[in-house]
C-alpha positions in Angstrom: 42.9 -106.8 -32.2 40.4 -104.6 -32.8 41.3 -101.5 -35.0 40.0 -98.4 -33.5 40.3 -96.3 -36.7 41.5 -93.2 -37.7 41.1 -90.6 -35.1 39.6 -92.8 -32.5 41.2 -92.8 -28.9 43.5 -95.9 -28.7 42.9 -98.5 -26.3 38.8 -98.2 -25.9 35.6 -97.8 -27.6 34.2 -94.4 -29.2 33.5 -91.4 -26.4 29.8 -89.6 -26.8 29.5 -86.3 -27.6 29.5 -83.6 -24.9 26.0 -82.3 -23.4 25.6 -78.6 -22.8 22.9 -77.7 -20.3 20.7 -74.7 -21.1 21.0 -71.9 -18.7 17.7 -70.8 -16.9 16.3 -67.3 -17.9 16.0 -64.9 -15.2 12.7 -63.0 -14.7 14.7 -59.6 -14.7 17.7 -59.8 -16.6 19.9 -57.8 -14.5 22.8 -57.6 -14.3 22.8 -57.8 -18.1 23.8 -61.3 -18.8 24.7 -60.7 -22.3 26.8 -58.0 -21.4 30.0 -57.3 -20.0 32.2 -55.0 -18.0 30.3 -51.8 -17.0 27.7 -52.2 -19.7 26.2 -55.1 -17.5 24.9 -52.4 -15.0 23.5 -50.2 -17.0 19.6 -50.9 -17.5 18.1 -51.2 -21.0 14.8 -49.3 -22.3 13.1 -52.8 -21.2 14.4 -52.1 -17.9 13.0 -48.4 -17.8 9.9 -49.3 -19.2 9.1 -51.8 -16.8 9.7 -49.6 -14.0 7.8 -46.9 -15.2 4.8 -49.1 -15.8 5.3 -50.6 -12.4 5.2 -47.3 -10.7 2.5 -46.2 -12.8 0.5 -49.1 -11.5 1.4 -48.4 -8.3 0.2 -44.8 -8.4 -3.3 -45.5 -9.9 -3.7 -48.3 -7.4 -2.8 -45.7 -4.7 -5.2 -43.3 -6.1 -7.8 -45.9 -6.4 -7.4 -46.7 -2.9 -7.6 -43.2 -2.0 -10.5 -42.4 -3.8 -12.2 -45.5 -2.4 -11.5 -44.4 1.3 -12.1 -40.8 0.9 -15.9 -40.0 1.3 -17.7 -37.0 0.5 -18.2 -34.9 3.8 -21.7 -34.9 5.3 -21.4 -31.6 7.1 -20.5 -28.3 5.5 -17.3 -27.3 7.3 -17.2 -24.3 10.0 -16.2 -21.8 7.0 -19.7 -22.1 5.4 -21.3 -21.1 8.8 -20.2 -17.4 8.9 -19.9 -15.5 12.4 -19.3 -11.8 13.2 -15.9 -10.4 13.7 -15.5 -8.5 17.0 -13.4 -5.1 16.7 -11.9 -3.6 20.0 -10.4 -0.9 21.3 -6.7 -1.1 22.8 -8.3 -1.6 26.1 -10.3 -4.5 25.0 -13.8 -2.9 25.2 -15.7 -3.4 21.8 -15.9 -1.0 19.0 -18.2 -3.0 16.9 -19.2 -6.1 15.6 -19.0 -6.9 11.8 -19.1 -9.8 9.4 -22.7 -11.4 9.9 -23.2 -13.5 7.2 -24.9 -11.8 4.2 -26.5 -14.6 2.0 -29.7 -15.8 0.7 -29.9 -18.9 -1.0 -31.6 -18.8 -4.4 -32.5 -22.0 -6.8 -30.5 -22.0 -10.2 -33.8 -21.5 -12.0 -33.9 -17.9 -10.6 -30.7 -17.0 -12.4 -31.1 -16.0 -15.9 -29.2 -18.5 -18.1 -27.0 -16.0 -19.5 -25.9 -15.2 -16.1 -25.0 -18.7 -15.5 -23.2 -18.7 -18.6 -21.2 -15.8 -17.9 -20.1 -17.6 -14.7 -18.9 -20.2 -16.8 -17.1 -18.4 -19.5 -15.4 -16.7 -16.6 -14.1 -19.8 -14.5 -14.8 -23.0 -16.2 -16.2 -22.9 -20.0 -16.1 -26.9 -20.0 -18.3 -27.5 -16.8 -20.8 -29.4 -18.4 -18.7 -31.8 -19.9 -15.8 -32.4 -17.7 -15.4 -35.3 -15.1 -15.2 -32.4 -12.0 -11.6 -31.6 -12.4 -9.2 -30.1 -15.0 -6.3 -32.6 -14.7 -3.8 -30.3 -16.6 -4.9 -27.5 -14.4 -4.4 -29.6 -11.1 -1.2 -30.8 -12.2 -0.1 -27.6 -13.4 -1.0 -26.3 -9.9 0.6 -29.1 -7.8 3.9 -28.7 -9.8 3.8 -24.8 -9.1 3.1 -25.9 -5.4 5.9 -28.2 -5.4 8.6 -26.1 -6.9 7.8 -22.8 -5.1 8.2 -25.2 -1.5 4.6 -25.2 -0.8 4.4 -21.4 -0.5 2.3 -20.9 -3.2 -0.6 -23.1 -4.7 -1.7 -22.0 -8.0 -5.4 -22.4 -9.7 -6.5 -24.5 -12.1 -9.7 -25.5 -9.9 -13.3 -26.0 -11.9 -16.3 -24.7 -10.7 -17.0 -28.2 -9.0 -13.3 -27.8 -7.1 -14.1 -24.5 -6.1 -17.5 -25.3 -4.8 -16.0 -28.8 -2.9 -13.4 -26.1 -1.2 -16.0 -23.8 -0.2 -18.4 -26.0 1.3 -15.9 -28.6 2.9 -12.6 -27.9 3.1 -10.1 -24.9 4.4 -8.6 -22.3 2.1 -4.9 -23.5 3.1 -2.8 -23.5 0.3 -1.3 -27.0 0.2 -0.9 -30.1 -2.1 -2.9 -32.3 0.5 -5.8 -30.1 0.1 -5.6 -29.4 -3.4 -5.4 -33.3 -4.0 -8.4 -34.2 -1.6 -10.3 -31.3 -3.5 -9.6 -33.3 -6.5 -10.9 -36.6 -5.1 -13.8 -35.0 -3.9 -14.9 -33.2 -6.6 -14.6 -36.2 -9.2 -17.0 -38.0 -6.5 -19.4 -35.1 -6.3 -19.6 -34.9 -10.1 -20.7 -38.6 -10.2 -23.3 -38.3 -7.5 -25.0 -35.0 -8.1 -26.4 -33.1 -11.2 -24.0 -30.5 -12.6 -27.1 -27.9 -12.3 -27.3 -28.9 -8.4 -23.3 -27.9 -8.4 -23.9 -24.8 -10.2 -26.8 -23.6 -8.1 -24.6 -24.7 -5.0 -21.3 -22.8 -6.3 -23.2 -19.7 -7.0 -24.8 -19.3 -3.4 -21.5 -19.7 -1.7 -19.2 -18.1 -3.6 -17.6 -14.7 -2.1 -18.2 -11.8 -3.9 -16.8 -8.9 -1.5 -18.8 -6.3 0.2 -19.7 -8.9 2.8 -22.0 -10.9 0.2 -21.9 -14.5 0.1 -23.7 -16.0 -3.0 -25.4 -14.4 -6.1 -28.6 -13.1 -4.6 -26.4 -11.2 -1.5 -24.1 -10.0 -4.7 -26.8 -8.8 -6.9 -28.4 -6.6 -4.3 -24.9 -5.5 -2.9 -23.9 -4.2 -6.4 -26.5 -3.4 -8.5 -29.7 -3.4 -5.8 -31.6 -5.8 -7.6 -32.4 -9.4 -7.2 -30.6 -12.3 -9.0 -33.3 -13.1 -11.1 -33.1 -9.1 -12.6 -29.6 -9.3 -13.4 -28.3 -8.3 -16.9 -25.8 -10.3 -18.6 -23.5 -7.3 -18.8 -24.0 -7.5 -14.6 -23.9 -10.8 -14.3 -20.4 -11.1 -16.1 -19.2 -8.2 -13.6 -20.1 -10.4 -10.8 -18.2 -13.2 -12.4 -15.3 -10.8 -12.6 -15.3 -10.3 -8.7 -15.2 -14.0 -7.8 -10.9 -13.9 -8.5 -10.5 -11.0 -6.0 -13.5 -8.8 -4.8 -11.3 -6.4 -3.1 -9.0 -5.5 -6.2 -11.9 -5.7 -8.8 -14.7 -3.3 -6.9 -14.6 -0.2 -9.1 -16.0 1.7 -6.6 -13.3 1.4 -4.2 -10.1 0.5 -5.7 -7.4 2.2 -7.6 -7.1 3.7 -11.4 -5.5 0.6 -12.5 -7.7 -1.7 -10.6 -10.6 -0.5 -12.5 -8.8 -0.8 -15.6 -7.8 -4.6 -14.7 -11.7 -5.0 -13.7 -12.8 -3.7 -16.9 -10.4 -5.9 -19.1 -11.6 -8.9 -17.2 -15.3 -8.0 -18.0 -14.4 -8.0 -21.7 -12.6 -11.1 -21.4 -15.7 -12.8 -19.8 -18.2 -11.4 -22.8 -15.7 -12.5 -25.2 -15.3 -15.8 -23.8 -19.4 -16.1 -24.2 -18.8 -15.4 -27.9 -16.5 -18.1 -28.5 -18.9 -20.7 -26.4 -21.6 -19.4 -28.7 -23.3 -17.7 -25.7 -23.4 -14.4 -27.3 -23.7 -13.4 -30.8 -21.1 -10.7 -32.0 -23.6 -8.1 -32.1 -24.9 -8.6 -28.6 -21.7 -8.4 -27.6 -20.8 -5.3 -29.5 -23.7 -3.3 -27.8 -22.6 -4.1 -24.1 -21.4 -1.2 -21.7 -19.8 -1.2 -18.6 -22.4 -1.7 -16.0 -21.3 0.2 -13.0 -22.2 -1.0 -9.7 -23.9 1.2 -7.1 -21.7 2.6 -4.3 -20.9 0.2 -1.4 -23.9 0.4 1.5 -22.3 0.1 4.9 -23.1 -2.3 7.5 -25.0 -1.3 10.8 -22.8 -0.2 13.4 -20.3 1.6 11.3 -21.6 5.0 11.7 -19.6 7.9 12.7 -16.0 7.4 13.3 -16.3 3.4 13.8 -16.1 2.6 10.3 -12.9 4.3 9.7 -11.2 2.8 12.5 -12.4 -0.9 11.1 -11.4 0.1 7.5 -8.0 0.7 8.9 -7.2 -2.3 10.9 -8.9 -4.4 8.4 -6.2 -2.8 5.9 -3.4 -3.5 7.9 -4.4 -7.4 8.3 -4.9 -7.6 4.3 -1.7 -5.4 3.5 0.5 -7.9 5.8 -0.9 -11.0 4.4 -2.4 -11.7 7.8 -5.5 -13.0 6.4 -7.3 -12.4 3.2 -10.7 -11.0 2.4 -12.6 -14.5 2.2 -11.4 -15.7 5.8 -12.0 -12.2 7.3 -15.4 -12.1 5.7 -16.2 -15.9 6.8 -16.0 -14.4 10.6 -14.9 -15.5 14.3 -12.2 -13.0 14.6 -11.8 -11.1 17.7 -9.6 -7.9 16.6 -7.9 -6.0 19.5 -6.8 -2.4 17.6 -4.1 0.0 18.9 -7.0 2.7 18.8 -6.9 4.4 22.2 -10.6 5.1 23.0 -9.9 8.6 24.6 -7.6 9.8 22.3 -9.6 8.7 19.2 -12.8 10.6 20.7 -10.6 13.7 21.5 -9.4 13.6 17.8 -12.9 13.5 16.3 -14.0 16.0 18.9 -11.4 18.4 18.0 -12.0 18.3 14.5 -15.7 18.2 14.4 -15.6 21.3 16.6 -13.3 23.2 15.0 -15.0 22.9 11.6 -18.3 23.4 13.3 -17.2 26.8 14.9 -15.5 28.1 11.7 -17.5 26.8 8.8 -20.8 27.7 7.6 -21.3 25.8 4.3 -25.2 27.1 4.4 -24.0 30.4 3.5 -20.5 30.5 2.5 -19.8 28.2 -0.7 -16.2 28.3 0.4 -17.0 26.3 2.9 -18.7 23.5 1.3 -16.7 20.0 0.8 -14.1 20.6 3.2 -12.6 17.7 4.3 -9.9 16.7 7.4 -7.8 13.6 7.8 -5.6 13.1 11.1 -3.4 10.2 12.5 -1.6 10.0 15.6 1.3 7.5 16.2 3.1 6.6 19.3 6.7 7.3 18.7 8.3 4.4 20.8 6.1 1.8 19.5 4.5 2.5 16.1 0.9 2.2 17.7 -1.5 4.2 15.8 -3.6 5.5 18.7 -6.2 7.9 17.1 -7.2 8.4 13.4 -9.6 11.1 11.8 -10.9 9.6 8.7 -14.1 12.2 8.2 -17.4 12.8 10.2 -19.4 10.0 9.3 -18.1 6.7 7.7 -21.9 6.0 6.4 -21.9 9.3 4.7 -18.5 9.8 3.9 -16.8 6.3 3.6 -13.6 7.4 1.8 -11.0 7.4 4.8 -9.1 10.8 4.7 -6.5 9.6 7.4 -5.5 7.0 4.8 -6.0 8.3 1.3 -3.2 8.9 -0.6 -4.1 11.8 -3.4 -3.2 14.8 -1.2 -0.3 16.9 -1.9 1.6 17.7 1.4 3.2 20.8 0.5 6.0 22.0 2.7 5.6 19.4 5.3 7.8 17.3 2.7 10.7 19.8 3.4 12.1 18.0 6.6 12.9 14.8 4.3 14.9 16.8 2.1 16.6 18.6 5.4 17.4 14.7 6.8 18.5 13.8 3.3 21.3 16.7 3.5 22.3 15.9 7.2 22.5 12.0 6.2 24.3 12.1 2.9 25.5 15.5 2.4 25.7 17.5 -1.1 26.9 16.8 -4.2 29.6 19.2 -5.5 32.4 19.1 -7.9 32.3 15.1 -8.2 32.2 14.6 -4.1 29.7 14.8 -1.4 30.1 17.6 0.9 28.6 17.7 4.5 25.9 20.1 5.6 24.5 21.5 8.6 21.0 23.4 9.7 23.5 26.5 9.6 24.7 26.1 6.2 23.5 29.0 4.2 21.8 28.9 1.0 20.5 31.8 -1.3 16.8 32.7 -0.2 15.9 35.2 -2.8 12.9 34.7 -4.9 14.6 35.0 -8.4 17.0 32.0 -7.6 17.7 29.9 -10.8 17.6 26.5 -9.3 20.6 24.2 -10.9 21.9 21.0 -11.2 25.2 20.0 -9.0 27.4 20.6 -12.2 25.9 24.1 -12.0 23.7 23.8 -15.1 19.8 25.0 -14.5 17.0 22.9 -14.3 14.9 23.7 -17.1 11.2 23.8 -17.2 9.4 24.5 -20.9 12.8 25.5 -22.0 13.3 28.4 -19.3 15.4 28.0 -16.5 13.3 27.0 -13.2 12.7 29.4 -10.6 10.3 28.2 -8.1 10.1 31.4 -6.3 8.9 32.4 -2.9 5.6 33.2 -1.6 4.6 36.9 -2.6 7.9 37.2 -4.0 9.9 37.5 -0.9 13.6 37.5 -0.7 15.4 36.2 2.3 19.1 36.7 1.1 21.6 34.3 2.0 19.8 32.4 5.1 20.5 29.4 7.3 18.8 26.1 6.5 17.1 26.5 9.7 15.9 29.6 9.2 14.9 28.5 5.4 12.4 25.9 7.2 11.2 28.7 9.6 9.9 30.9 6.6 9.4 28.0 4.1 11.6 29.3 1.4 11.0 27.3 -1.6 14.0 28.3 -3.5 16.4 27.2 -0.8 14.9 23.8 -0.4 14.4 23.1 -4.1 18.2 23.8 -4.5 18.9 21.9 -1.5 16.9 18.8 -2.8 19.0 18.7 -6.3 22.1 19.4 -4.5 21.5 16.0 -2.3 19.8 14.5 -5.1 16.1 13.9 -5.5 17.0 10.1 -5.9 18.5 10.2 -2.2 15.8 12.5 -0.8 13.3 9.4 -2.1 15.5 7.0 -0.6 15.8 9.1 2.6 12.0 9.5 2.8 11.2 6.1 2.2 13.5 5.1 4.6 11.7 7.4 7.1 8.2 5.4 6.6 6.7 6.9 3.3 5.2 3.9 1.4 7.4 3.5 -1.9 4.3 3.2 -3.7 3.2 7.0 -2.9 2.1 8.7 -5.8 4.4 11.3 -6.8 7.0 10.2 -4.7 9.6 10.5 -7.4 12.8 11.8 -8.3 12.1 15.1 -9.8 13.3 18.5 -8.9 9.9 19.6 -7.6 9.8 16.8 -5.1 11.2 19.1 -2.6 8.1 21.6 -2.5 6.0 18.7 -1.7 4.2 17.2 -5.1 3.9 13.7 -3.3 0.6 12.7 -1.8 1.3 11.0 0.9 -1.8 10.0 3.5 -1.9 11.7 6.9 -0.9 8.6 8.3 2.2 8.1 6.3 3.4 11.7 7.4 2.8 10.9 10.8 4.6 7.5 11.0 7.3 9.2 9.1 7.9 11.9 11.2 8.0 9.6 14.3 11.3 8.7 12.9 12.6 12.3 13.9 11.1 12.4 17.1 12.5 8.8 17.9 16.0 10.2 17.4 16.4 8.0 14.0 14.8 4.9 15.1 11.8 3.9 13.0 9.2 1.3 13.5 6.3 0.7 11.2 3.1 2.1 12.3 0.4 -0.9 12.8 -3.2 -0.7 13.8 -3.9 -4.5 15.2 -2.2 -5.6 18.5 -3.9 -9.0 19.1 -5.8 -11.7 16.8 -7.7 -14.4 17.6 -10.1 -17.0 15.7 -12.5 -18.9 18.1 -10.0 -18.6 20.8 -7.2 -19.4 18.9 -4.4 -16.8 18.5 -3.2 -15.9 14.9 0.4 -14.7 14.4 0.9 -10.8 13.4 4.1 -9.4 12.0 6.7 -8.5 14.2 7.4 -4.5 15.1 11.1 -4.2 14.5 12.9 -0.9 15.0 15.4 0.1 12.5 18.1 2.9 13.2 17.6 5.0 9.6 19.3 7.9 11.0 22.0 8.5 13.5 20.9 10.0 16.7 22.7 13.2 15.7 21.2 13.7 12.2 17.6 13.2 13.9 18.5 15.8 16.5 19.6 18.3 13.9 16.1 17.8 12.5 14.5 17.9 15.7 16.2 21.3 16.3 15.2 22.7 13.1 11.4 21.9 13.2 11.6 22.8 17.0 12.5 26.4 15.6 9.7 26.2 13.2 7.3 26.1 16.3 9.1 28.5 18.5 9.7 31.4 15.8 8.5 30.0 12.4 5.0 29.3 10.9 3.5 27.3 13.3 3.9 29.5 16.5 0.2 28.6 17.5 1.5 25.1 18.4 3.1 26.8 21.4 -0.3 26.3 23.0 0.6 23.0 23.8 2.8 23.9 26.8 5.6 21.8 26.3 8.5 20.9 23.9 7.0 20.6 20.2 8.5 20.2 16.7 6.7 20.3 13.5 6.2 21.4 10.0 3.6 23.5 8.1 2.5 23.1 4.4 0.0 24.7 2.0 0.1 23.7 -1.6 -0.4 25.4 -4.7 -3.8 27.4 -5.3 -4.3 26.8 -1.5 -5.7 23.4 -2.0 -4.7 21.5 1.1 -3.1 22.9 4.2 -1.1 20.8 6.6 0.7 20.8 10.0 2.5 17.7 11.1 4.0 17.9 14.4 5.2 15.9 17.3 6.3 15.6 20.7 9.4 13.1 21.9 6.4 10.9 22.7 3.9 11.2 20.3 3.5 12.2 16.4 0.4 13.8 14.8 -0.6 14.6 11.3 -3.8 17.1 10.1 -4.2 17.6 6.7 -7.3 19.7 5.7 -8.6 20.1 1.7 -11.5 21.1 0.0 -13.4 18.8 -2.5 -16.4 19.6 -5.0 -19.0 16.8 -3.5 -20.4 16.2 -7.1 -17.4 16.0 -8.9 -14.8 15.5 -6.5 -12.5 17.8 -7.7 -10.2 19.0 -5.4 -10.7 23.0 -5.1 -9.0 25.9 -3.5 -9.6 27.3 0.2 -9.4 30.9 -0.5 -12.2 32.4 1.5 -13.0 29.2 3.4 -13.8 29.7 7.0 -13.7 33.4 6.2 -10.1 33.5 6.0 -8.5 35.0 3.2 -6.7 31.7 2.9 -6.4 28.7 4.8 -2.6 27.9 5.9 -0.9 25.1 7.3 -0.2 27.7 10.3 -3.8 28.7 11.1 -6.7 25.7 11.2 -4.3 22.6 10.7 -2.0 24.1 13.7 -5.2 25.0 15.5 -6.7 21.3 15.5 -3.4 19.6 16.1 -2.7 21.6 19.2 -6.2 21.2 20.7 -5.7 17.4 20.2 -2.4 17.1 21.6 -3.1 19.1 24.6 -5.5 16.2 25.5 -3.8 13.3 24.1 -0.5 14.2 26.1 -2.3 14.9 29.1 -1.0 13.4 32.3 2.2 12.4 30.4 5.7 13.5 31.5 7.2 16.5 29.6 10.0 15.3 28.1 12.7 17.9 26.0 14.1 17.1 22.6 17.9 16.0 23.2 19.4 18.7 21.0 22.6 18.4 19.0 25.9 20.1 20.9 27.2 23.1 19.4 30.2 22.8 17.0 31.2 26.7 17.6 31.8 26.6 13.9 29.4 29.5 13.2 27.5 29.8 9.6 28.8 27.5 7.3 28.8 28.6 3.8 26.8 26.4 1.5 29.0 24.7 -1.3 29.2 26.8 -4.5 26.1 27.3 -6.0 25.6 29.0 -9.8 23.4 31.7 -9.5 21.0 32.5 -12.3 22.4 33.1 -15.7 22.5 36.6 -17.2 19.3 35.4 -19.6 17.5 34.2 -16.8 13.8 35.4 -17.2 12.5 37.3 -14.3 10.4 35.1 -11.8 6.5 35.2 -12.6 5.3 33.4 -9.9 5.8 29.9 -8.1 6.1 27.2 -10.5 7.2 23.4 -10.3 9.3 21.9 -13.2 7.5 19.2 -15.1 5.9 18.1 -18.5 3.0 16.2 -17.0 1.3 17.8 -14.2 -1.3 15.7 -12.3 -4.9 16.4 -13.4 -7.1 18.7 -11.7 -9.7 16.5 -10.9 -10.6 13.0 -10.3 -13.3 11.0 -11.9 -15.0 8.9 -8.8 -14.5 9.1 -5.0 -11.2 8.9 -4.5 -9.9 5.3 -2.8 -8.7 5.0 0.8 -5.0 3.6 -0.4 -2.6 4.3 -3.4 -4.6 5.6 -6.1 -3.3 7.9 -8.4 -2.4 11.5 -7.5 -5.6 13.6 -8.7 -5.4 16.5 -6.3 -3.7 19.7 -6.3 -2.2 21.6 -9.2 1.6 21.7 -9.0 3.1 19.8 -11.6 5.3 16.8 -10.3 7.2 15.7 -13.1 10.8 16.3 -13.6 12.7 17.7 -16.9 13.0 15.1 -19.2 16.8 15.8 -19.8 19.5 17.3 -18.6 22.4 16.4 -16.4 22.1 13.6 -13.5 20.6 14.6 -10.0 23.3 13.2 -8.1 26.7 12.2 -9.9 30.2 11.9 -8.9 31.7 9.3 -6.6 28.7 9.5 -3.8 29.5 7.1 -1.5 30.4 9.6 1.4 27.2 9.3 3.6 29.0 9.1 6.9 29.8 12.4 9.0 27.5 14.4 7.0 26.4 16.5 9.9 30.0 17.0 10.6 29.7 18.4 14.1 26.7 19.8 12.8 24.2 22.3 14.2 26.4 24.4 16.2 25.0 27.9 16.5 21.7 27.6 17.7 22.3 25.2 20.6 18.4 24.9 21.3 17.8 28.5 21.3 15.8 29.7 18.1 15.8 33.4 18.9 18.5 35.2 17.3 20.5 32.2 16.2 18.9 31.7 12.7 19.7 34.9 11.3 18.5 37.4 13.7 15.0 38.1 12.4 12.7 36.0 14.9 14.2 36.4 18.4 11.6 36.9 21.1 9.0 35.2 19.0 7.8 32.9 22.0 7.1 35.7 24.0 3.4 36.4 23.0 1.1 33.8 22.9 -0.7 32.4 19.6 -4.0 34.5 18.3 -6.7 33.1 15.9 -5.9 35.7 13.3 -4.3 34.3 10.0 -0.4 33.9 10.5 1.3 36.3 8.1 4.5 34.4 8.3 2.9 31.5 6.8 3.7 30.7 3.0 0.4 30.3 1.5 2.1 28.4 -1.4 4.4 26.9 0.9 5.7 24.4 -1.7 
C-alpha cells in the first residue's frame, strides 16, 4: 500500500498549488481600487491632473477651431462710415445737422517718429514686439466682465485690438466681442505689417471735437498738419484717446484739466523709460495748450446751445457715448419748443440791445445772461438762452455752474423749514410762513444751542442791505424784503445739512459747487445753473411733485429706436408744504422785490436775488404751468473775472428785481399766451395768527456792531477764473461772497431730529392768499399800480 507521506492527504495523489489570475488594470482607476470606504471616491492628484490636461486640450482645440473659422472681415463696419446727426425741434422740424465725418487719412511717414512713439507710450509700449494682443490684459478684462455680470468690460486692449474694434466691430461691451477682437487681432498681426496697423489706427481713432484720425486732430487742437506736430503736442493728442470729453482742457472742469496734465506727464515719462526721449529733453517740455474749439457750420446763433444741452443730456444719462454720437446716424427729437425758444432769445437780445451801450459805457461790456424754462407737469425743457451766438461765445450760460444765485436760494431754506421744522432744545419744532424772526440788521446768527456762529474769531452778523432793520417779522414778509438775518438764522435752526438735502430733493444737482452745509449757504453762495434753478422751482409749482428736467424725448439711429431714461415723478414735499412756499413766493411778486412780474397778468410766484458786489442778479419765477429762471452777470472778456454791475445799463445797480424780472416777464407773456389762467392752490387758514419763532438767542453783549454784509467762511472762492468757464460743473469761480463754513463749533442740527411730519402744522394761516396787510402790514395795496422801469428800491442789492 502506498504511503502518502507526512502531510499528504490520505487516499489520493498530492494536489497541484492554487493559481491566482491577475486583475485587469482599468484605464481610469476610479473608484480607486486600492482604497476602501469613502476614500475610494476621493479623486487622486493624478485624476485632477488628467482632468486639467483634458480640459486644457479641449480649450486649445476650441480656440484653434474658432481661430480657423474666424476670418478678417473684408469690409469695414458701418461705424467706420460716419454720418450726420439730425437735431430736431419738439415738433419734428430740423434745427441743424451735425457730425459729418471730419477725417483725412495720412501715411505713417507724415507722422513724426516721436509723435508715433508718444502714442505707443500711452497705449501699447510693446506694440512692435507683441503678437497683437495682450494676453494678461485680455484675460483681466474678461474676468472683470464676468465678475461684473457683463456690465463692465475693462481695457487691456493693444493698439491692434483697438484698431480691429474701430474698423470692424461694434462698441458693445461684451465678452464675445472682446474674444472676437482678440482672434482677429492675432490674425491681422500675422498678415499685416506693424507699420500698416499703426497707420490705420492713427487714421481711425477718435480724438474728440468731431475729429477722427491724427490729421483732423492736429488741425482741431493745434491748427497744424500732422507732419508739423511736436512731441509735446503729440503726447497730448495721445492722452485724448482715453476720454476726449474729459481731457479736452478747453472744455472741462479744473479737475479734468489736472487729470489731463497728469496723463500727459505719464506719457512723456513712459517715453523716457522706453528710451524714446532723454531725461534732458523731457525736463525741458512744457504742456502745449490747444487752441479753442472751432464750431461746425450751422451751430451759429442759438442752435449750438440747444445741441450742446441735448447732447450733454444723452451723455450724462449714458444713453450714448461721445464716440457713438460722433459716428453719426442719430435723429434726436429735442424738447425745445421753437416758438418759446425764439421768444426767450429775442427777449434777452432786445432787452440787452435797448439797455446796454458797450461802445460808450464800460460797465456794459461783458454782460451775459443765462435762461431756462421748464414745463412743470412733464419736466420738458422748452426753452433755453445760452448766449447770443454759439460761434462767438461757446460757453453755455444756461447750464454753466459757476455763478452764485444769491437770495433765490432762500426758498429752499423756507421749504426745508416747512418740511423738517427747526431744531430747538433737542427736539424739532414746526414753523409756518407766519413764524416770526428777528429781522434787525445787527442780529448775531447762532447755532440751535444758542452759541454764536463765529467768523474770523467774531460772532457772525450777516446784516441786511443798507443796514435796514425790520424788527420781528414773519418768514413770509422776510422773503418779501429779502431779509438776510432772518433766513441765515432759519437756515441754522433747520440745519444746513437738511437745507442741502432738501435743495437736492427739489432738483439741484448734488455736484453743484458751493452746495455744502455751511452757515452762509442760506444766502446763496452755491452756484447752480439757470436750468437747475428752473427745474427745482418747478417742484414748488407742481405742489411738491418733482421730475428731473430733460431735453431729449425721442432718439433713433438709422430708423431703430434707442431707449431713453424714464421720467418718473417723486413727491418731494407734501402738497401743503409746497402750497406754503408758493404762497410766500406769490407774495414776493405781489408786494415784495418782484412787483414788475405782475405785468404778466396771471398768478405768478418767484424770488429775486442779487449777489455780493452786484456781480450777478437773478429772478426765478413760475406759474402753475411753467418755471423759468433768468440770471445776469458780467465777466471780463479778457481775464474772465466776474465784475460788478454798478452802473451797468445806466442803473445805479442791477438788481434781480429790475432787468432779470423784466426779461422774465416779457418772455413769460409770450410763452404762456393761449394757456389757461390757473391759480395756485393756497393753504387753508389755520386761524392761529402769527407764531413766535422758537427761542433764538440775541447778540451777546460783547458782539461788535455790524459793519456790512458778510458770510462766514475761512476759504472764500477766488474772484477770478483762469479760463472760459466750462458748461457743466466747474469749480465756483464767480462772486465774492465767502461760502465756507466755520471750521469748528456745535453741530448745526443735533438732537433727536426725526420729526419731519407735520412741520407745517396747519401751517400758513393768516395770509389766506391775500398779501396786502397780512404779512406785517407794511405792503398793503402794492399790487394796485403797474410796475415801472425805474429801479425797485425794495430790492436788496446784496440780497444774499
